[in-house]
C-alpha positions in Angstrom: -41.9 -22.5 -10.0 -40.0 -20.4 -7.4 -38.8 -17.0 -8.7 -35.1 -16.2 -7.9 -34.7 -13.0 -6.0 -32.7 -10.2 -7.7 -29.2 -9.9 -6.1 -27.3 -6.6 -5.6 -23.6 -5.9 -5.2 -22.1 -3.5 -2.8 -18.5 -2.7 -3.8 -16.1 -2.7 -0.9 -13.9 0.4 -1.1 -10.2 -0.3 -1.1 -8.7 -0.1 2.4 -11.7 -1.5 4.3 -10.1 -3.5 7.2 -10.4 -7.2 7.0 -12.0 -7.3 10.4 -15.0 -5.3 9.1 -15.3 -7.6 6.0 -15.1 -10.7 8.3 -17.8 -9.3 10.7 -20.1 -8.6 7.7 -19.7 -12.2 6.4 -20.3 -13.7 9.9 -23.4 -11.6 10.6 -25.2 -10.9 7.4 -26.7 -13.0 4.6 -24.3 -11.9 1.9 -21.4 -13.5 0.0 -18.1 -12.1 -1.0 -17.6 -11.9 -4.8 -15.1 -10.4 -7.2 -16.2 -7.2 -8.9 -14.4 -5.7 -11.9 -14.7 -1.9 -11.7 -13.8 0.7 -14.3 -12.2 3.8 -12.7 -13.0 7.3 -13.9 -10.9 9.8 -12.1 -7.4 11.4 -12.2 -4.9 9.6 -14.4 -6.7 6.3 -14.0 -9.5 7.1 -16.4 -10.7 3.9 -18.0 -8.5 1.6 -15.9 -10.2 -1.6 -14.6 -9.5 -2.9 -11.1 -10.5 -6.1 -9.5 -12.3 -5.2 -6.3 -14.5 -7.2 -3.9 -18.2 -6.8 -3.3 -20.8 -8.1 -1.0 -23.7 -9.8 -2.9 -27.2 -10.3 -1.5 -30.8 -9.3 -1.5 -31.4 -5.6 -1.6 -32.6 -5.1 2.0 -29.6 -7.1 3.4 -27.1 -5.2 1.2 -28.6 -1.9 2.4 -28.1 -3.1 6.0 -24.5 -4.1 5.2 -23.8 -0.7 3.7 -25.1 1.1 6.8 -23.1 -1.1 9.1 -19.9 -0.9 7.0 -19.9 2.8 6.8 -20.6 3.2 10.5 -17.7 0.8 11.3 -15.5 2.8 8.9 -16.3 6.0 10.7 -15.3 4.4 14.1 -12.1 3.1 12.5 -11.1 6.4 11.1 -11.8 8.3 14.3 
């Protein structure tokens, strides 16, 4: 019997350009999934928000994280 690999979620910060999300989906083995997140800062303490996340195997999610933050740095600068 084949054991299913554990999957990990990488929450996409609000404001990430769609072009970066599209590039990730085209070039990495992850899927886009909804992710309900509880906020815990300022006047939003306890509020829940529906965000998006990339879901995949740990190594692939770590590669996506590195790529996404590098692309965000380029976008900001």
